[in-house]
C-alpha positions in Angstrom: 127.6 68.4 92.3 125.0 66.3 95.1 124.1 62.6 93.9 120.6 64.2 94.5 121.0 67.5 92.9 119.7 66.2 89.5 116.9 64.0 91.1 115.8 67.6 92.7 115.7 69.5 89.5 113.9 66.9 87.4 111.2 66.8 90.5 110.8 70.3 90.5 110.6 70.4 86.7 107.9 68.0 87.0 106.5 70.0 89.6 106.3 73.0 87.8 104.2 71.7 84.9 102.0 69.9 87.2 101.2 73.8 88.5 101.2 74.6 85.1 98.8 72.4 84.0 96.4 72.6 86.2 96.4 76.1 85.5 94.9 75.2 82.1 92.6 72.3 83.4 90.9 75.1 86.0 90.9 77.9 83.1 89.0 75.8 80.5 86.7 74.0 83.6 84.0 76.0 84.5 83.4 77.3 88.0 86.8 76.1 88.7 89.1 78.7 87.5 87.0 81.2 87.7 83.6 81.5 89.9 81.2 83.7 88.3 78.0 85.1 90.2 75.8 87.7 88.1 78.6 90.3 87.5 80.9 89.3 90.2 83.5 87.0 89.0 86.6 85.7 91.2 89.8 83.5 90.2 91.2 80.7 92.2 94.1 80.9 89.9 95.8 83.0 92.1 96.0 80.4 94.4 97.6 78.1 92.4 100.4 80.5 91.0 101.2 81.5 94.8 101.3 77.8 95.8 103.8 77.1 93.0 106.1 79.9 93.8 106.3 79.0 97.2 106.8 75.7 96.8 109.3 76.0 93.7 110.9 79.8 93.9 110.2 83.2 92.2 112.0 81.7 89.0 109.4 78.8 88.8 106.5 80.7 90.4 107.5 83.5 87.4 106.7 80.5 85.0 103.7 79.5 86.4 102.0 83.0 86.4 103.2 83.4 82.8 101.0 80.3 81.8 98.5 81.8 83.9 98.5 84.8 82.4 99.0 83.5 78.5 95.7 81.1 79.3 93.8 84.0 80.4 94.5 86.1 77.3 93.5 82.7 75.0 90.6 83.2 77.5 89.6 86.3 76.3 89.9 85.6 72.8 88.3 82.4 72.6 85.7 82.3 75.0 84.7 85.8 76.4 85.6 88.5 74.0 83.5 91.0 75.8 87.0 90.7 78.1 88.5 92.3 75.0 87.0 95.6 75.8 88.9 95.9 79.1 92.3 95.1 77.6 92.9 91.5 79.0 93.7 90.4 75.2 96.6 92.5 75.7 99.9 90.8 77.4 100.7 94.1 79.7 96.9 93.6 81.6 96.7 89.7 81.4 100.1 87.8 81.2 102.9 90.8 83.1 100.6 91.1 86.4 100.4 87.3 87.0 104.1 86.4 86.0 104.7 89.2 88.8 102.3 87.4 91.3 104.5 83.9 90.9 107.9 85.9 91.3 107.0 88.5 94.0 105.5 85.6 96.2 108.4 82.9 95.4 111.0 86.0 96.0 109.1 87.3 99.2 108.5 83.5 101.1 112.4 82.3 99.9 113.6 85.5 101.8 111.5 85.2 104.8 112.5 81.2 104.9 116.5 82.4 105.8 114.8 84.3 109.0 113.4 82.7 112.2 109.3 83.3 111.3 107.4 79.8 110.9 107.3 78.7 107.2 103.6 78.9 107.8 103.8 82.8 108.8 106.0 83.1 105.7 103.6 81.4 103.4 101.0 83.4 104.4 103.1 87.2 104.0 103.8 85.4 100.7 100.5 84.8 99.8 99.0 88.5 100.7 102.3 89.9 98.5 100.9 87.8 95.3 97.3 88.4 95.7 97.8 92.1 96.0 99.9 92.0 93.5 97.1 90.7 91.1 95.0 92.7 92.0 96.4 95.9 91.9 98.8 95.2 88.5 95.9 94.2 86.9 93.4 97.3 87.9 96.2 99.3 87.1 97.3 97.7 83.8 93.8 98.1 82.6 93.4 101.7 83.5 96.7 102.7 81.9 95.4 100.6 78.7 92.2 102.3 78.3 94.2 105.6 78.3 96.5 104.9 75.8 93.8 103.3 73.4 91.9 106.2 73.8 88.8 104.2 75.8 86.8 106.6 77.2 84.9 105.4 80.1 84.2 108.6 82.2 80.6 108.1 81.7 80.2 104.5 82.8 82.5 104.9 85.5 80.4 108.3 86.5 77.5 106.0 86.3 78.8 102.4 88.3 82.0 103.6 89.8 81.0 102.6 93.1 79.6 99.3 92.5 82.7 98.6 90.2 84.6 99.5 93.4 82.1 97.7 95.7 82.5 94.4 93.5 86.4 94.5 93.3 86.3 95.1 97.2 84.4 91.9 97.4 86.2 90.2 94.4 89.8 90.9 96.2 88.5 90.3 100.1 87.1 86.7 98.8 90.3 86.0 96.7 92.7 87.1 99.6 91.0 85.3 102.5 91.0 81.9 100.4 94.5 82.1 99.6 95.7 82.6 102.6 93.9 80.0 104.7 94.5 77.4 101.5 98.3 78.2 100.5 100.0 77.7 103.9 98.0 74.6 104.5 98.6 72.9 101.2 102.3 73.8 101.6 102.8 72.7 105.2 101.0 69.3 103.9 103.4 69.0 101.0 106.4 70.7 102.0 108.4 67.6 103.4 107.8 66.2 99.2 109.1 69.5 97.8 112.6 69.6 96.3 115.9 70.4 99.0 115.7 74.1 97.9 112.0 74.5 98.6 
């Protein structure tokens, strides 16, 4: 065992705790973790989760994603009960997709690190993977949850379907662009201070 290995493990645990704490602070701080404008709500927490996964790997990324998902459930129950109608109080809607965001983003980045791709490009690919994982899985799980719980939204979707899709499109594009810009920049800035395996 290398003399630096225990130090690297400790540093990794501390950084995981820092990312997890950042998720919680951003969740409870208005217009930081979730930015609302009218009927549009954009999250920035995927950026923290993906950055943590890129910095620390898929396992730690999954842990950070779990903190995001559980904080989302708590937010639905204690701050925005209206979100419960859309399944955000359910583990499979709120938590599991966010766990997979960290897992997939970290796995993709660390796999690409073994290639000749520049780390910035690897970070961009991992960021796109994580962001799309969040968008696709959350929307899919919401749809499945509504069907399993006999939530008939057919009339509402008929009336506001196009609007809903447009809002999701706006959200998805903004969240993707923000993450693709921010994650590689921050990773490049802090990469030298990361544990050896990052």
